[in-house]
C-alpha positions as CSV (number, residue, x, y, z in Angstrom):
1,X,0.0,0.0,0.0
2,X,1.2,3.5,-0.8
3,X,1.9,6.0,2.0
4,X,0.8,9.6,2.2
5,X,2.7,11.7,4.6
6,X,2.0,15.2,5.9
7,X,5.5,16.6,6.4
8,X,6.6,20.2,6.4
9,X,9.8,21.1,4.5
10,X,10.8,24.6,3.5
11,X,9.2,25.7,0.2
12,X,7.8,22.2,-0.5
13,X,4.2,21.1,-0.6
14,X,3.3,19.5,2.7
15,X,1.9,16.2,1.1
16,X,4.4,13.5,0.2
17,X,3.3,10.3,-1.5
18,X,5.6,7.2,-1.2
19,X,5.4,4.1,-3.2
20,X,5.4,0.6,-1.7
21,X,9.2,0.5,-2.1
22,X,9.4,3.6,0.2
23,X,10.6,6.0,-2.6
24,X,9.0,9.4,-3.0
25,X,6.6,9.3,-6.0
26,X,4.9,12.7,-5.7
27,X,5.0,15.9,-3.6
28,X,1.3,16.7,-4.1
29,X,-2.2,15.7,-3.2
30,X,-3.2,12.4,-4.8
31,X,-5.3,12.8,-7.9
32,X,-8.5,11.8,-6.2
33,X,-8.2,14.9,-3.9
34,X,-6.4,17.3,-6.2
35,X,-9.5,19.2,-7.1
36,X,-10.7,19.6,-3.5
37,X,-10.6,23.4,-3.0
38,X,-10.9,23.2,0.8
39,X,-8.0,20.9,1.2
40,X,-5.9,22.8,-1.3
41,X,-6.4,26.1,0.4
42,X,-5.7,24.6,3.9
43,X,-2.5,23.0,2.7
44,X,-1.4,26.2,0.8
45,X,-1.9,28.2,4.0
46,X,-0.1,25.7,6.2
47,X,2.9,25.8,3.8
48,X,2.9,29.6,3.6
49,X,2.8,29.9,7.4
50,X,5.6,27.4,7.8
51,X,7.8,29.1,5.2
52,X,7.3,32.4,7.1
53,X,9.1,30.8,10.1
54,X,12.4,31.0,8.3
55,X,14.7,33.9,7.6
56,X,16.0,33.6,4.0
57,X,17.5,36.8,2.8
58,X,20.2,35.5,0.5
59,X,22.8,36.0,3.1
60,X,21.3,34.1,6.0
61,X,19.1,31.1,6.2
62,X,17.8,30.3,9.7
63,X,14.7,29.0,11.5
64,X,12.9,31.8,13.5
65,X,9.8,29.9,14.6
66,X,8.4,30.0,18.1
67,X,6.8,27.2,20.1
68,X,3.4,28.9,19.7
69,X,3.7,29.1,15.9
70,X,4.7,25.4,15.9
71,X,1.7,24.5,18.0
72,X,-0.7,26.4,15.7
73,X,0.8,24.6,12.6
74,X,0.6,21.2,14.3
75,X,-3.1,21.9,15.1
76,X,-3.8,22.8,11.4
77,X,-1.9,19.7,10.2
78,X,-3.8,17.5,12.6
79,X,-7.1,18.8,11.2
80,X,-6.0,18.0,7.6
81,X,-4.7,14.6,8.8
82,X,-8.1,13.7,10.2
83,X,-9.8,14.6,6.8
84,X,-7.2,12.6,4.8
85,X,-7.5,9.5,7.0
86,X,-11.3,9.5,6.5
87,X,-11.2,10.1,2.8
88,X,-8.3,7.9,1.9
89,X,-9.0,4.9,4.2
90,X,-7.9,1.7,2.4
91,X,-6.1,3.5,-0.4
92,X,-3.1,5.0,1.5
93,X,-1.4,4.5,4.8
94,X,-1.6,8.1,6.1
95,X,1.1,9.5,8.4
96,X,1.5,12.8,10.1
97,X,4.8,14.3,11.1
98,X,4.3,17.2,13.5
99,X,6.9,19.7,14.2
100,X,7.7,18.1,17.5
101,X,6.9,14.5,17.0
102,X,5.7,11.9,14.4
103,X,2.3,10.2,14.7
104,X,1.5,7.0,12.8
105,X,-1.9,5.3,12.1
């Protein structure tokens, strides 16, 4: 079974799809959810908020996020995770990597 993982990485879409061999296949929503405007907007906002936690001015690149900002992002990710688990049950193993820990179902 393929794995869908919610994982934040600077300037990358927060959804990663892995094949059965463990290799990354896509960095996008699966085709069956790609046209869902609610999920798309939520994920775009999450990624934009995460990218704002970094200072990247061409001279310096550093993480500037606070614990409160991380908690807010983790909450948003958890909400999307719940939706993805319900909608993709039986099609993907859905995993969530929070900023502080990783949760597996």
